[in-house]
LUMDO-337971 format. One record per residue (C-alpha): x, y, z. Coordinates in steps of 0.2 Angstrom, whole numbers, plus 2048, in hexadecimal, padded with zeros to 3 digits. Example, Ala and Ser with C-alpha at 12.3 -4.5 7.8 and 13.67 -1.06 7.14 Angstrom:
2
83E7EA827 8447FB824 
***
This chain:
126
6B64122EC 6C44182E2 6D74142E5 6DB4232ED 6CC4202FA 6D040F2FC 6E3411300 6DE42030D 6D1414316 6DE407316 6EB41231D 6E041932B 6DB40732F 6ED402331 6F141133C 6E240E346 6E73FD349 6F840234E 6F140E35A 6E4403362 6EE3F3361 6FF3F9367 70A3EA36A 7123EF37B 7023F2383 6FA3E137C 70B3D9383 7083E2394 6F63DC396 6FB3CA38F 7063CA39F 6FB3D23AB 6EE3C53A7 6FB3B73A9 6FE3C03BA 6EE3C03C0 6ED3AD3BA 6FC3AA3C4 6F53B43D3 7033C13D3 6F53CF3CE 6E33D23D4 6D73D43C8 6D53E53CD 6E63E93C7 6E43E03B8 6D33EC3B5 6DE3FC3B9 6EB3F63AB 6DD3F339F 6D74063A2 6E740C3A1 6EA403390 6DA409389 6DE41C390 6EE41B386 6E5416377 6D9424378 6E842F37B 6F042936B 6E042A361 6DE43B367 6ED441361 6ED43834F 6DB43C34A 6DD44F34A 6ED44D340 6E6440334 6D744D332 6E345B32F 6EC450321 6DD44B319 6D645D317 6E6463310 6E7454303 6D64572FF 6D846B2FC 6E84682F2 6DE45B2E8 6D04672E5 6DD4752E2 6E64692D3 6D54652CC 6CE4772CA 6E047C2C2 6E046B2B9 6CF4702B2 6D44832AE 6E347D2A6 6DC47029B 6CF47E295 6DD48A292 6E847C289 6D947827F 6D5489278 6E748B273 6E647B26A 6D6480261 6E049025C 6EF487257 6E447B24C 6DC489243 6EB49223F 6F2480238 6E348022E 6E5490226 6F748D224 6F347D21B 6E7486210 6F349320A 700486208 6F347B1FC 6F048B1F3 70148E1F0 70547D1EB 6F647D1DD 6FE48E1D7 7104861D5 7084771CE 6FF47F1C1 70E48C1BC 71947B1BB 70C4741B0 70A4841A5 71D4851A4 71F47319F 
***
C-alpha cells in the first residue's frame, strides 16, 4: 500500500471513529447506565436511548460517506488528469531535449572543424 493510500485509510478510519464514537453520545449513555443502576431510569428508557444514539450514528454516517466518496472521486480524477498530462509533458520534453541535443552535436562538430582550420592556419603561419 503506498503512502497516499495509507494516509487516506488512516483519515477515513479517524473520521469514522469520530462519527461512531461521538463523545457526547457516549457520555449520555454512561450517565443513562448509571441512572439504570441507581434506579432513576428503566431499562426500557436505556434501550430507547441506545437506539436513539445508534440512529444518530447512522445519520452522521449517511451524511459523511457520500461526501467522502465525492471527495475521493474528485481526488482520483485530479490524479489521473495530472498523471496523463505529466506523461504527455514528459514525452514532449524528451522530444525537445533530443532535438536540442542533436542541434548541439551539429554545433559541436562545426566548432571542432573551425577550430581545426584555425589551428592549421596558425601552425602554417608560424
